[in-house]
N, CA and C atoms as an extended XYZ file, in Angstrom:
618
Properties=species:S:1:pos:R:3:atomname:S:1:resname:S:1:resid:I:1 pbc="F F F"
N        28.735       18.168      -50.760 N   UNK     1
C        28.236       17.261      -50.167 CA  UNK     1
C        27.634       17.663      -48.862 C   UNK     1
N        25.682       17.360      -48.514 N   UNK     2
C        25.601       17.709      -47.540 CA  UNK     2
C        25.432       17.211      -46.050 C   UNK     2
N        26.246       17.380      -45.090 N   UNK     3
C        26.978       16.681      -43.754 CA  UNK     3
C        25.927       16.543      -43.073 C   UNK     3
N        25.603       15.598      -41.487 N   UNK     4
C        25.188       16.417      -40.858 CA  UNK     4
C        25.418       15.191      -39.899 C   UNK     4
N        25.015       16.196      -38.315 N   UNK     5
C        25.271       15.575      -36.783 CA  UNK     5
C        24.730       15.096      -36.489 C   UNK     5
N        24.798       13.295      -36.595 N   UNK     6
C        23.525       12.654      -35.601 CA  UNK     6
C        23.926       11.601      -34.889 C   UNK     6
N        23.726       10.696      -34.286 N   UNK     7
C        23.405        9.711      -33.430 CA  UNK     7
C        23.870        8.517      -34.199 C   UNK     7
N        24.325        7.640      -33.370 N   UNK     8
C        24.423        6.608      -34.191 CA  UNK     8
C        24.295        5.526      -32.928 C   UNK     8
N        23.236        4.696      -33.348 N   UNK     9
C        22.599        3.964      -32.323 CA  UNK     9
C        23.411        2.242      -32.090 C   UNK     9
N        24.280        2.164      -30.824 N   UNK    10
C        24.988        0.933      -30.394 CA  UNK    10
C        24.378        0.576      -29.184 C   UNK    10
N        25.026       -0.400      -28.741 N   UNK    11
C        25.050       -1.399      -26.692 CA  UNK    11
C        23.895       -3.179      -26.918 C   UNK    11
N        22.613       -2.860      -26.517 N   UNK    12
C        21.787       -4.027      -26.700 CA  UNK    12
C        20.667       -3.323      -26.088 C   UNK    12
N        19.692       -4.378      -25.945 N   UNK    13
C        18.261       -3.615      -26.193 CA  UNK    13
C        17.878       -3.507      -25.148 C   UNK    13
N        17.184       -2.306      -24.644 N   UNK    14
C        17.051       -1.384      -23.179 CA  UNK    14
C        17.561       -0.831      -23.041 C   UNK    14
N        19.488       -1.322      -23.352 N   UNK    15
C        20.348       -0.271      -22.935 CA  UNK    15
C        21.654        0.367      -23.890 C   UNK    15
N        20.494        1.601      -24.702 N   UNK    16
C        21.663        1.678      -25.584 CA  UNK    16
C        22.352        2.773      -25.649 C   UNK    16
N        23.201        3.210      -25.983 N   UNK    17
C        23.817        4.143      -26.240 CA  UNK    17
C        24.502        4.652      -26.944 C   UNK    17
N        25.373        5.783      -27.620 N   UNK    18
C        24.717        6.732      -29.180 CA  UNK    18
C        26.616        6.674      -29.475 C   UNK    18
N        26.837        6.676      -30.623 N   UNK    19
C        28.453        8.000      -30.347 CA  UNK    19
C        27.935        9.015      -31.614 C   UNK    19
N        28.144       10.143      -31.295 N   UNK    20
C        27.870       11.249      -31.916 CA  UNK    20
C        28.725       11.322      -33.059 C   UNK    20
N        28.262       11.452      -34.359 N   UNK    21
C        28.783       11.661      -35.727 CA  UNK    21
C        28.609       12.583      -36.445 C   UNK    21
N        29.848       12.564      -37.227 N   UNK    22
C        29.583       13.495      -38.910 CA  UNK    22
C        29.316       12.583      -39.957 C   UNK    22
N        28.440       13.196      -40.722 N   UNK    23
C        28.141       11.996      -42.235 CA  UNK    23
C        27.334       12.376      -42.270 C   UNK    23
N        27.449       11.796      -43.995 N   UNK    24
C        26.488       12.246      -45.062 CA  UNK    24
C        25.624       12.155      -44.912 C   UNK    24
N        24.612       13.282      -45.150 N   UNK    25
C        23.026       13.245      -45.103 CA  UNK    25
C        21.996       11.837      -45.732 C   UNK    25
N        23.039       11.598      -46.813 N   UNK    26
C        22.294       10.634      -47.932 CA  UNK    26
C        23.139        9.250      -47.031 C   UNK    26
N        23.662        9.284      -46.630 N   UNK    27
C        23.932        8.106      -45.311 CA  UNK    27
C        22.730        6.781      -44.190 C   UNK    27
N        23.063        5.652      -44.151 N   UNK    28
C        21.773        5.000      -43.033 CA  UNK    28
C        22.467        5.230      -42.101 C   UNK    28
N        21.421        5.750      -40.807 N   UNK    29
C        21.493        6.149      -39.286 CA  UNK    29
C        22.844        5.310      -39.320 C   UNK    29
N        22.983        4.433      -39.061 N   UNK    30
C        24.147        3.837      -38.601 CA  UNK    30
C        24.951        2.927      -39.767 C   UNK    30
N        25.052        3.350      -40.847 N   UNK    31
C        25.691        3.428      -41.735 CA  UNK    31
C        27.164        4.161      -42.125 C   UNK    31
N        28.292        4.258      -42.593 N   UNK    32
C        29.347        5.110      -43.078 CA  UNK    32
C        29.024        6.214      -42.205 C   UNK    32
N        30.459        7.027      -41.704 N   UNK    33
C        30.404        8.365      -41.237 CA  UNK    33
C        31.605        9.089      -41.708 C   UNK    33
N        31.952        9.821      -41.527 N   UNK    34
C        33.332       10.745      -41.648 CA  UNK    34
C        34.005       10.490      -40.833 C   UNK    34
N        33.329       11.563      -39.672 N   UNK    35
C        34.473       11.559      -38.520 CA  UNK    35
C        33.407       11.117      -36.842 C   UNK    35
N        34.057       11.138      -35.582 N   UNK    36
C        33.494       11.093      -34.567 CA  UNK    36
C        33.451       12.191      -33.983 C   UNK    36
N        32.633       12.245      -33.214 N   UNK    37
C        33.036       13.994      -32.451 CA  UNK    37
C        32.814       13.041      -30.643 C   UNK    37
N        31.710       12.567      -30.561 N   UNK    38
C        31.832       11.623      -28.713 CA  UNK    38
C        30.887       10.531      -29.216 C   UNK    38
N        30.729       10.046      -27.671 N   UNK    39
C        29.488        8.980      -26.943 CA  UNK    39
C        28.563       10.278      -26.398 C   UNK    39
N        27.391        8.992      -26.422 N   UNK    40
C        25.839        9.811      -25.454 CA  UNK    40
C        25.353        8.464      -25.249 C   UNK    40
N        25.623        8.970      -23.684 N   UNK    41
C        25.057        7.517      -22.518 CA  UNK    41
C        23.681        7.700      -22.154 C   UNK    41
N        22.840        7.634      -21.805 N   UNK    42
C        20.973        8.431      -21.733 CA  UNK    42
C        21.352        7.393      -20.559 C   UNK    42
N        22.058        6.331      -20.788 N   UNK    43
C        21.279        5.292      -18.866 CA  UNK    43
C        22.109        6.046      -17.915 C   UNK    43
N        23.197        6.559      -17.771 N   UNK    44
C        23.126        7.183      -16.289 CA  UNK    44
C        22.659        8.608      -16.035 C   UNK    44
N        22.728        8.724      -14.267 N   UNK    45
C        21.454        9.865      -14.489 CA  UNK    45
C        22.384       11.244      -13.277 C   UNK    45
N        22.437       12.166      -13.847 N   UNK    46
C        22.494       12.286      -15.458 CA  UNK    46
C        23.171       11.740      -16.722 C   UNK    46
N        22.796       12.401      -17.722 N   UNK    47
C        23.290       11.606      -18.968 CA  UNK    47
C        25.216       11.699      -18.996 C   UNK    47
N        25.751       10.445      -19.568 N   UNK    48
C        27.078       10.907      -19.749 CA  UNK    48
C        26.845       11.200      -21.329 C   UNK    48
N        28.079       12.416      -21.454 N   UNK    49
C        28.654       12.739      -22.738 CA  UNK    49
C        29.911       13.424      -22.789 C   UNK    49
N        30.546       12.787      -23.403 N   UNK    50
C        31.485       12.862      -24.077 CA  UNK    50
C        32.426       13.587      -25.542 C   UNK    50
N        31.999       14.525      -25.905 N   UNK    51
C        32.174       15.469      -27.250 CA  UNK    51
C        33.316       16.001      -27.015 C   UNK    51
N        34.764       15.595      -28.739 N   UNK    52
C        35.392       16.365      -28.925 CA  UNK    52
C        34.777       18.058      -28.899 C   UNK    52
N        35.286       19.343      -27.993 N   UNK    53
C        34.410       20.279      -28.637 CA  UNK    53
C        35.172       21.461      -30.108 C   UNK    53
N        35.981       20.994      -29.530 N   UNK    54
C        37.070       21.972      -30.582 CA  UNK    54
C        36.254       21.377      -32.225 C   UNK    54
N        36.236       20.362      -32.086 N   UNK    55
C        35.814       19.548      -33.322 CA  UNK    55
C        34.944       19.785      -33.531 C   UNK    55
N        34.148       19.190      -33.167 N   UNK    56
C        32.059       19.739      -33.112 CA  UNK    56
C        32.181       21.966      -33.228 C   UNK    56
N        32.764       22.485      -32.468 N   UNK    57
C        32.461       23.689      -33.329 CA  UNK    57
C        32.831       24.076      -35.159 C   UNK    57
N        33.851       22.842      -35.114 N   UNK    58
C        34.512       23.050      -36.567 CA  UNK    58
C        33.470       23.230      -37.368 C   UNK    58
N        32.812       21.763      -37.028 N   UNK    59
C        31.846       21.591      -37.844 CA  UNK    59
C        30.035       21.934      -37.828 C   UNK    59
N        30.257       22.640      -37.185 N   UNK    60
C        28.905       23.064      -36.705 CA  UNK    60
C        29.662       24.659      -37.472 C   UNK    60
N        30.279       24.932      -37.008 N   UNK    61
C        30.957       26.371      -38.248 CA  UNK    61
C        30.827       26.613      -39.578 C   UNK    61
N        30.811       25.100      -40.243 N   UNK    62
C        31.488       25.088      -41.257 CA  UNK    62
C        30.008       24.523      -42.262 C   UNK    62
N        29.258       24.388      -41.139 N   UNK    63
C        27.463       24.708      -42.046 CA  UNK    63
C        27.161       23.044      -41.757 C   UNK    63
N        27.808       22.063      -41.298 N   UNK    64
C        26.968       20.982      -40.800 CA  UNK    64
C        25.476       21.154      -39.633 C   UNK    64
N        24.565       20.422      -40.958 N   UNK    65
C        23.177       20.507      -39.522 CA  UNK    65
C        23.131       19.624      -38.482 C   UNK    65
N        22.754       19.448      -37.852 N   UNK    66
C        22.081       18.953      -36.561 CA  UNK    66
C        21.376       18.179      -36.131 C   UNK    66
N        20.627       16.831      -36.076 N   UNK    67
C        19.146       16.651      -35.854 CA  UNK    67
C        18.715       17.282      -34.483 C   UNK    67
N        17.566       16.432      -34.200 N   UNK    68
C        16.927       17.437      -32.666 CA  UNK    68
C        17.852       16.716      -31.213 C   UNK    68
N        18.209       15.479      -31.692 N   UNK    69
C        19.118       15.031      -30.580 CA  UNK    69
C        20.490       15.818      -29.980 C   UNK    69
N        20.695       15.388      -31.251 N   UNK    70
C        22.494       16.231      -31.596 CA  UNK    70
C        22.534       17.262      -31.529 C   UNK    70
N        21.636       17.670      -31.896 N   UNK    71
C        21.729       19.880      -31.583 CA  UNK    71
C        21.594       20.753      -30.086 C   UNK    71
N        20.173       19.373      -29.303 N   UNK    72
C        19.870       19.750      -27.948 CA  UNK    72
C        21.689       19.262      -26.722 C   UNK    72
N        22.221       18.201      -27.913 N   UNK    73
C        23.329       17.732      -26.653 CA  UNK    73
C        24.250       18.849      -27.160 C   UNK    73
N        24.757       19.272      -28.338 N   UNK    74
C        25.669       20.453      -28.831 CA  UNK    74
C        25.881       21.729      -27.891 C   UNK    74
N        24.493       22.102      -27.679 N   UNK    75
C        23.339       23.428      -27.469 CA  UNK    75
C        23.838       22.320      -25.503 C   UNK    75
N        23.948       21.655      -24.950 N   UNK    76
C        24.810       21.928      -24.109 CA  UNK    76
C        25.860       21.319      -23.275 C   UNK    76
N        26.443       21.159      -23.974 N   UNK    77
C        28.318       21.323      -24.329 CA  UNK    77
C        27.963       22.608      -24.186 C   UNK    77
N        27.567       23.308      -24.961 N   UNK    78
C        28.386       24.768      -24.911 CA  UNK    78
C        28.389       25.071      -26.751 C   UNK    78
N        28.408       23.970      -27.591 N   UNK    79
C        29.023       24.251      -28.919 CA  UNK    79
C        28.261       25.469      -29.602 C   UNK    79
N        27.474       25.803      -29.135 N   UNK    80
C        26.451       26.584      -30.153 CA  UNK    80
C        27.072       27.130      -29.326 C   UNK    80
N        26.526       27.907      -28.537 N   UNK    81
C        27.046       28.942      -27.962 CA  UNK    81
C        28.393       29.742      -28.259 C   UNK    81
N        29.425       29.005      -28.349 N   UNK    82
C        31.254       29.549      -28.940 CA  UNK    82
C        30.997       29.550      -30.382 C   UNK    82
N        30.015       28.533      -31.213 N   UNK    83
C        30.157       29.261      -32.618 CA  UNK    83
C        29.418       30.481      -32.642 C   UNK    83
N        27.958       30.896      -31.620 N   UNK    84
C        27.575       31.774      -32.195 CA  UNK    84
C        28.543       33.152      -31.439 C   UNK    84
N        29.708       33.103      -30.530 N   UNK    85
C        30.004       34.329      -30.046 CA  UNK    85
C        31.522       34.263      -31.341 C   UNK    85
N        31.353       33.241      -31.647 N   UNK    86
C        32.868       33.530      -32.812 CA  UNK    86
C        32.163       34.013      -33.995 C   UNK    86
N        30.917       34.022      -34.046 N   UNK    87
C        30.785       34.546      -35.583 CA  UNK    87
C        30.354       36.062      -35.143 C   UNK    87
N        30.240       36.672      -33.573 N   UNK    88
C        30.007       38.095      -33.449 CA  UNK    88
C        31.671       38.539      -33.294 C   UNK    88
N        32.721       37.817      -32.729 N   UNK    89
C        34.075       38.162      -33.490 CA  UNK    89
C        34.509       38.549      -34.662 C   UNK    89
N        33.263       37.621      -35.628 N   UNK    90
C        34.123       38.123      -37.433 CA  UNK    90
C        33.273       39.198      -37.995 C   UNK    90
N        32.151       39.029      -37.110 N   UNK    91
C        31.238       40.404      -37.438 CA  UNK    91
C        32.087       41.878      -36.947 C   UNK    91
N        32.617       41.814      -35.842 N   UNK    92
C        33.216       43.044      -34.959 CA  UNK    92
C        32.201       43.066      -34.114 C   UNK    92
N        31.025       42.625      -33.264 N   UNK    93
C        30.647       42.718      -32.533 CA  UNK    93
C        31.238       43.043      -31.347 C   UNK    93
N        32.365       41.825      -31.041 N   UNK    94
C        33.064       42.021      -30.158 CA  UNK    94
C        34.889       41.765      -30.050 C   UNK    94
N        35.291       41.914      -28.839 N   UNK    95
C        36.822       41.627      -29.072 CA  UNK    95
C        36.862       40.070      -28.706 C   UNK    95
N        38.053       39.420      -29.521 N   UNK    96
C        38.289       37.551      -28.904 CA  UNK    96
C        38.470       37.889      -27.472 C   UNK    96
N        38.938       38.497      -26.758 N   UNK    97
C        38.985       38.692      -25.384 CA  UNK    97
C        37.251       38.509      -24.790 C   UNK    97
N        36.743       39.922      -24.759 N   UNK    98
C        35.440       39.451      -24.905 CA  UNK    98
C        34.875       38.017      -25.362 C   UNK    98
N        34.574       37.760      -25.766 N   UNK    99
C        34.752       36.062      -26.410 CA  UNK    99
C        34.454       35.202      -25.354 C   UNK    99
N        36.145       34.918      -24.818 N   UNK   100
C        36.633       34.577      -24.425 CA  UNK   100
C        35.688       34.698      -23.141 C   UNK   100
N        35.814       36.313      -22.200 N   UNK   101
C        35.049       36.616      -20.938 CA  UNK   101
C        33.689       35.791      -21.434 C   UNK   101
N        32.602       36.458      -22.355 N   UNK   102
C        31.433       35.639      -21.390 CA  UNK   102
C        31.510       33.900      -21.792 C   UNK   102
N        32.447       33.414      -22.824 N   UNK   103
C        32.021       31.803      -22.715 CA  UNK   103
C        32.485       31.671      -21.273 C   UNK   103
N        33.366       32.489      -20.590 N   UNK   104
C        33.837       31.495      -19.439 CA  UNK   104
C        32.719       31.997      -18.684 C   UNK   104
N        31.947       32.745      -18.119 N   UNK   105
C        30.433       33.176      -17.486 CA  UNK   105
C        29.491       32.223      -17.530 C   UNK   105
N        29.810       32.264      -19.295 N   UNK   106
C        28.658       31.070      -19.452 CA  UNK   106
C        29.128       29.703      -18.934 C   UNK   106
N        29.695       29.363      -19.318 N   UNK   107
C        30.568       27.905      -18.146 CA  UNK   107
C        30.104       27.711      -17.117 C   UNK   107
N        30.729       29.300      -16.742 N   UNK   108
C        30.802       29.071      -15.033 CA  UNK   108
C        29.140       28.552      -14.321 C   UNK   108
N        28.108       29.435      -15.263 N   UNK   109
C        26.939       29.329      -14.998 CA  UNK   109
C        26.697       27.440      -15.250 C   UNK   109
N        26.480       26.999      -16.312 N   UNK   110
C        26.014       26.295      -16.560 CA  UNK   110
C        26.775       24.598      -15.611 C   UNK   110
N        27.794       25.178      -15.168 N   UNK   111
C        28.451       23.616      -14.286 CA  UNK   111
C        27.722       24.246      -12.908 C   UNK   111
N        27.632       25.678      -12.160 N   UNK   112
C        26.448       25.267      -10.526 CA  UNK   112
C        25.486       25.254      -11.154 C   UNK   112
N        24.786       25.079      -12.344 N   UNK   113
C        23.529       24.353      -12.614 CA  UNK   113
C        23.234       22.610      -12.413 C   UNK   113
N        24.651       22.695      -13.326 N   UNK   114
C        25.172       20.460      -13.550 CA  UNK   114
C        24.941       20.706      -11.506 C   UNK   114
N        25.770       21.073      -10.990 N   UNK   115
C        26.316       20.444       -9.718 CA  UNK   115
C        24.947       20.127       -8.820 C   UNK   115
N        23.978       21.999       -8.858 N   UNK   116
C        22.943       21.783       -8.194 CA  UNK   116
C        21.952       20.864       -8.694 C   UNK   116
N        22.164       20.178       -9.736 N   UNK   117
C        21.351       18.992      -10.574 CA  UNK   117
C        21.904       17.893       -9.620 C   UNK   117
N        23.023       17.792       -9.845 N   UNK   118
C        23.507       16.532       -9.231 CA  UNK   118
C        23.440       16.135       -7.184 C   UNK   118
N        23.878       17.184       -7.227 N   UNK   119
C        23.114       17.044       -5.315 CA  UNK   119
C        22.297       17.110       -5.190 C   UNK   119
N        21.385       18.293       -5.796 N   UNK   120
C        20.083       17.217       -5.259 CA  UNK   120
C        19.764       16.207       -5.823 C   UNK   120
N        19.987       15.684       -6.783 N   UNK   121
C        20.165       13.481       -7.088 CA  UNK   121
C        20.585       12.769       -6.270 C   UNK   121
N        21.732       12.991       -5.303 N   UNK   122
C        22.544       12.825       -4.024 CA  UNK   122
C        21.423       12.856       -3.026 C   UNK   122
N        20.536       13.349       -3.073 N   UNK   123
C        20.299       14.110       -1.621 CA  UNK   123
C        19.005       13.664       -2.040 C   UNK   123
N        18.309       13.164       -3.202 N   UNK   124
C        17.081       12.118       -3.110 CA  UNK   124
C        17.336       10.972       -3.201 C   UNK   124
N        18.809       10.686       -3.647 N   UNK   125
C        18.949        9.126       -3.295 CA  UNK   125
C        19.713        8.869       -2.188 C   UNK   125
N        19.467        9.232       -1.386 N   UNK   126
C        19.697        9.183        0.012 CA  UNK   126
C        19.043        9.339        1.161 C   UNK   126
N        17.918       10.056        0.551 N   UNK   127
C        16.686       10.085        0.822 CA  UNK   127
C        15.826        8.606        0.960 C   UNK   127
N        16.265        8.288       -0.289 N   UNK   128
C        15.473        7.019       -0.462 CA  UNK   128
C        15.786        6.323        0.201 C   UNK   128
N        17.172        5.944        0.248 N   UNK   129
C        17.798        4.890        0.745 CA  UNK   129
C        17.712        5.105        2.529 C   UNK   129
N        17.201        6.185        2.821 N   UNK   130
C        17.057        6.302        4.528 CA  UNK   130
C        15.850        5.148        4.594 C   UNK   130
N        14.869        5.973        3.080 N   UNK   131
C        13.632        5.091        3.976 CA  UNK   131
C        13.101        4.358        3.948 C   UNK   131
N        13.623        3.109        2.767 N   UNK   132
C        13.566        1.963        2.508 CA  UNK   132
C        14.656        0.950        3.632 C   UNK   132
N        16.218        1.803        4.367 N   UNK   133
C        16.746        1.404        5.347 CA  UNK   133
C        15.627        0.971        6.493 C   UNK   133
N        14.859        2.493        6.719 N   UNK   134
C        14.078        2.459        7.970 CA  UNK   134
C        12.277        1.182        7.526 C   UNK   134
N        11.876        1.054        6.367 N   UNK   135
C        10.713        0.394        5.896 CA  UNK   135
C        11.358       -1.233        6.607 C   UNK   135
N        12.798       -1.837        5.900 N   UNK   136
C        13.404       -2.596        6.226 CA  UNK   136
C        13.347       -3.337        7.434 C   UNK   136
N        14.113       -1.786        8.675 N   UNK   137
C        13.707       -2.219       10.320 CA  UNK   137
C        12.709       -2.765       10.601 C   UNK   137
N        11.787       -2.079        9.718 N   UNK   138
C         9.617       -2.500       10.974 CA  UNK   138
C         9.824       -3.708       10.185 C   UNK   138
N        10.253       -3.901        8.645 N   UNK   139
C         9.655       -5.796        8.516 CA  UNK   139
C        10.936       -6.649        9.511 C   UNK   139
N        11.723       -6.848        9.587 N   UNK   140
C        12.162       -7.404       10.449 CA  UNK   140
C        12.090       -7.254       11.514 C   UNK   140
N        12.104       -6.472       12.573 N   UNK   141
C        11.028       -6.148       13.897 CA  UNK   141
C        10.096       -7.041       13.811 C   UNK   141
N         9.153       -6.765       12.787 N   UNK   142
C         8.043       -7.536       13.150 CA  UNK   142
C         8.100       -8.844       12.821 C   UNK   142
N         8.752       -9.080       11.987 N   UNK   143
C         9.261      -10.493       12.312 CA  UNK   143
C        10.431      -11.130       13.337 C   UNK   143
N        11.064      -10.535       13.371 N   UNK   144
C        11.233      -11.150       15.034 CA  UNK   144
C        10.139      -11.063       16.513 C   UNK   144
N         9.470      -10.488       16.338 N   UNK   145
C         8.679      -10.480       16.852 CA  UNK   145
C         7.835      -11.578       17.023 C   UNK   145
N         7.116      -12.094       16.092 N   UNK   146
C         6.176      -12.982       15.299 CA  UNK   146
C         6.948      -14.340       15.457 C   UNK   146
N         8.218      -14.467       15.522 N   UNK   147
C         9.115      -15.756       15.686 CA  UNK   147
C         9.074      -15.745       17.406 C   UNK   147
N         9.268      -14.175       18.042 N   UNK   148
C         9.695      -14.598       19.515 CA  UNK   148
C         8.440      -15.256       20.104 C   UNK   148
N         6.867      -14.614       19.046 N   UNK   149
C         6.036      -15.116       20.352 CA  UNK   149
C         5.243      -16.464       19.984 C   UNK   149
N         5.845      -17.672       18.917 N   UNK   150
C         6.078      -18.700       18.629 CA  UNK   150
C         7.029      -19.685       19.225 C   UNK   150
N         8.057      -18.846       18.925 N   UNK   151
C         8.448      -19.370       20.572 CA  UNK   151
C         8.069      -19.919       21.695 C   UNK   151
N         7.800      -18.693       22.082 N   UNK   152
C         6.822      -18.404       23.876 CA  UNK   152
C         6.733      -19.334       24.159 C   UNK   152
N         7.327      -19.972       25.055 N   UNK   153
C         5.955      -21.724       26.819 CA  UNK   153
C         4.792      -20.560       26.325 C   UNK   153
N         3.859      -21.969       26.164 N   UNK   154
C         2.860      -21.967       27.051 CA  UNK   154
C         3.055      -21.937       28.455 C   UNK   154
N         2.350      -21.328       29.147 N   UNK   155
C         1.973      -20.932       30.988 CA  UNK   155
C         0.569      -21.096       30.908 C   UNK   155
N        -0.063      -22.795       31.680 N   UNK   156
C        -0.946      -22.973       32.013 CA  UNK   156
C        -1.477      -23.058       33.865 C   UNK   156
N        -3.261      -22.836       33.235 N   UNK   157
C        -3.524      -22.013       34.491 CA  UNK   157
C        -3.741      -22.986       35.580 C   UNK   157
N        -2.956      -21.716       36.235 N   UNK   158
C        -3.446      -23.034       38.288 CA  UNK   158
C        -4.212      -22.742       38.809 C   UNK   158
N        -5.297      -23.730       38.670 N   UNK   159
C        -6.457      -23.794       40.064 CA  UNK   159
C        -6.341      -23.523       40.734 C   UNK   159
N        -6.730      -22.649       42.074 N   UNK   160
C        -6.208      -22.367       43.267 CA  UNK   160
C        -7.020      -23.168       43.904 C   UNK   160
N        -6.796      -23.960       45.049 N   UNK   161
C        -7.319      -24.978       45.800 CA  UNK   161
C        -8.100      -23.605       46.840 C   UNK   161
N        -9.111      -24.848       46.916 N   UNK   162
C        -9.600      -23.949       48.059 CA  UNK   162
C        -9.760      -23.520       49.839 C   UNK   162
N        -9.806      -22.622       49.902 N   UNK   163
C        -9.712      -22.684       51.241 CA  UNK   163
C        -9.786      -23.744       52.038 C   UNK   163
N        -8.885      -23.914       53.439 N   UNK   164
C        -9.667      -25.008       54.440 CA  UNK   164
C       -10.927      -25.431       54.778 C   UNK   164
N       -10.720      -23.821       55.441 N   UNK   165
C       -11.785      -23.488       56.093 CA  UNK   165
C       -13.390      -23.693       55.146 C   UNK   165
N       -13.295      -23.168       54.216 N   UNK   166
C       -14.729      -23.499       53.464 CA  UNK   166
C       -14.443      -24.793       53.807 C   UNK   166
N       -14.049      -25.668       52.488 N   UNK   167
C       -13.803      -26.578       53.143 CA  UNK   167
C       -14.810      -27.518       54.381 C   UNK   167
N       -13.753      -27.578       55.202 N   UNK   168
C       -14.717      -27.630       56.757 CA  UNK   168
C       -15.797      -27.441       56.527 C   UNK   168
N       -16.444      -25.804       56.275 N   UNK   169
C       -17.709      -25.806       56.646 CA  UNK   169
C       -18.791      -26.791       55.235 C   UNK   169
N       -18.226      -27.094       54.429 N   UNK   170
C       -18.629      -27.485       53.102 CA  UNK   170
C       -19.150      -29.052       54.088 C   UNK   170
N       -17.853      -30.133       54.480 N   UNK   171
C       -18.561      -31.007       55.022 CA  UNK   171
C       -18.839      -31.029       56.275 C   UNK   171
N       -18.911      -29.940       57.270 N   UNK   172
C       -20.105      -29.775       58.563 CA  UNK   172
C       -21.035      -29.324       57.764 C   UNK   172
N       -21.621      -29.049       56.474 N   UNK   173
C       -23.202      -28.473       56.071 CA  UNK   173
C       -23.763      -29.952       55.648 C   UNK   173
N       -22.877      -30.829       54.478 N   UNK   174
C       -22.977      -32.244       54.418 CA  UNK   174
C       -24.343      -33.032       55.375 C   UNK   174
N       -23.461      -33.852       56.361 N   UNK   175
C       -24.449      -33.671       57.277 CA  UNK   175
C       -25.970      -33.453       58.205 C   UNK   175
N       -25.417      -32.760       57.853 N   UNK   176
C       -27.012      -31.564       57.925 CA  UNK   176
C       -28.234      -31.697       56.695 C   UNK   176
N       -27.336      -31.148       55.924 N   UNK   177
C       -28.310      -31.327       54.563 CA  UNK   177
C       -28.559      -32.849       54.178 C   UNK   177
N       -28.026      -34.396       54.987 N   UNK   178
C       -29.007      -35.334       54.376 CA  UNK   178
C       -29.194      -35.621       55.055 C   UNK   178
N       -28.915      -35.054       57.004 N   UNK   179
C       -30.650      -35.151       57.813 CA  UNK   179
C       -31.736      -34.310       57.599 C   UNK   179
N       -31.679      -34.193       57.064 N   UNK   180
C       -32.856      -32.677       55.639 CA  UNK   180
C       -33.224      -33.401       54.908 C   UNK   180
N       -32.570      -34.245       54.161 N   UNK   181
C       -33.491      -35.639       52.684 CA  UNK   181
C       -33.637      -36.337       53.689 C   UNK   181
N       -33.014      -37.390       54.877 N   UNK   182
C       -33.456      -37.767       55.274 CA  UNK   182
C       -35.343      -38.305       55.708 C   UNK   182
N       -36.325      -39.622       55.012 N   UNK   183
C       -37.725      -38.640       55.579 CA  UNK   183
C       -37.908      -39.930       56.787 C   UNK   183
N       -38.641      -38.503       57.671 N   UNK   184
C       -39.305      -39.091       58.874 CA  UNK   184
C       -39.389      -39.999       59.377 C   UNK   184
N       -39.758      -41.029       59.809 N   UNK   185
C       -40.324      -42.000       59.849 CA  UNK   185
C       -41.299      -42.111       61.674 C   UNK   185
N       -42.410      -42.016       61.205 N   UNK   186
C       -43.664      -42.333       63.185 CA  UNK   186
C       -43.119      -43.281       63.052 C   UNK   186
N       -42.988      -43.522       65.184 N   UNK   187
C       -43.636      -44.651       65.525 CA  UNK   187
C       -44.598      -45.698       65.476 C   UNK   187
N       -44.245      -46.357       64.842 N   UNK   188
C       -45.049      -47.101       64.638 CA  UNK   188
C       -46.047      -47.809       66.231 C   UNK   188
N       -47.295      -47.784       65.932 N   UNK   189
C       -48.600      -48.275       67.288 CA  UNK   189
C       -47.694      -49.510       67.108 C   UNK   189
N       -47.528      -50.357       68.502 N   UNK   190
C       -47.534      -51.474       68.788 CA  UNK   190
C       -48.249      -52.597       68.599 C   UNK   190
N       -48.609      -53.410       67.877 N   UNK   191
C       -49.126      -54.325       67.475 CA  UNK   191
C       -49.372      -55.552       68.569 C   UNK   191
N       -50.677      -55.629       69.200 N   UNK   192
C       -50.454      -56.767       70.250 CA  UNK   192
C       -50.589      -57.768       70.100 C   UNK   192
N       -50.057      -58.614       70.371 N   UNK   193
C       -49.910      -60.203       69.919 CA  UNK   193
C       -51.164      -60.879       70.646 C   UNK   193
N       -52.858      -61.316       69.436 N   UNK   194
C       -53.126      -61.707       70.176 CA  UNK   194
C       -53.390      -62.900       71.180 C   UNK   194
N       -53.666      -63.546       72.266 N   UNK   195
C       -53.138      -64.625       73.052 CA  UNK   195
C       -54.599      -65.425       73.053 C   UNK   195
N       -54.350      -66.549       72.213 N   UNK   196
C       -55.610      -67.023       72.716 CA  UNK   196
C       -55.742      -67.562       73.957 C   UNK   196
N       -57.162      -67.865       74.092 N   UNK   197
C       -58.011      -67.738       75.285 CA  UNK   197
C       -58.146      -69.067       75.541 C   UNK   197
N       -57.781      -69.158       77.023 N   UNK   198
C       -57.384      -71.098       77.393 CA  UNK   198
C       -59.512      -70.433       77.476 C   UNK   198
N       -59.498      -72.598       76.350 N   UNK   199
C       -60.972      -73.223       76.372 CA  UNK   199
C       -61.175      -73.165       78.085 C   UNK   199
N       -62.558      -72.066       77.737 N   UNK   200
C       -62.749      -72.700       79.444 CA  UNK   200
C       -62.923      -74.336       79.921 C   UNK   200
N       -63.610      -74.367       81.786 N   UNK   201
C       -63.217      -75.675       81.676 CA  UNK   201
C       -64.502      -76.432       81.252 C   UNK   201
N       -64.544      -77.161       80.491 N   UNK   202
C       -65.736      -77.942       80.541 CA  UNK   202
C       -66.042      -78.333       81.869 C   UNK   202
N       -67.522      -78.455       81.703 N   UNK   203
C       -67.673      -78.493       83.301 CA  UNK   203
C       -68.412      -80.178       82.985 C   UNK   203
N       -68.117      -80.719       83.429 N   UNK   204
C       -68.288      -82.196       84.294 CA  UNK   204
C       -69.949      -82.577       84.306 C   UNK   204
N       -70.619      -82.713       83.940 N   UNK   205
C       -71.944      -83.359       83.849 CA  UNK   205
C       -72.325      -84.110       85.109 C   UNK   205
N       -72.670      -83.398       85.849 N   UNK   206
C       -73.723      -84.317       86.761 CA  UNK   206
C       -74.223      -85.891       86.419 C   UNK   206
């Protein structure tokens, strides 16, 4: 029976997670399986992988073929590296101690790579949070300034009264202006009232 290491889908729409299983190559993807090796959750960053390392090495060493995604997971966790070193021991290319030392060195390097990636993700997240808080602070300040401007009391402009001396000058000039504007009337010539002449005495005729 040909066996295959592959992923079995679980979870809800848009949020899937997978079981890593060993199944008959003729079985359906989500059908019956022989053994469950672990869980793969791609919804986290980095992805969460919980794998039974020894059983995975056993199935790979007995000829189980892995799907593309399952092979990438096994390589990431060091299963393929361990199986490769074990074949070298069986061929006599190295001793068991040398194999263990090489694999320990590989695990250390892998842990450093993963650690640097995690720290980089954390730094990026912290920078993004800082930028988001700064943007929110600017928005809040602008909103507070707008509210303060809307609630500020309206100051009416006070017109300054003219100085008293200037007013007196204007009042003093007013009569002169009126005099200048009044028409000049010349004295009319005195009209003599005609007096009736006394009738001449009628001479009595002798």
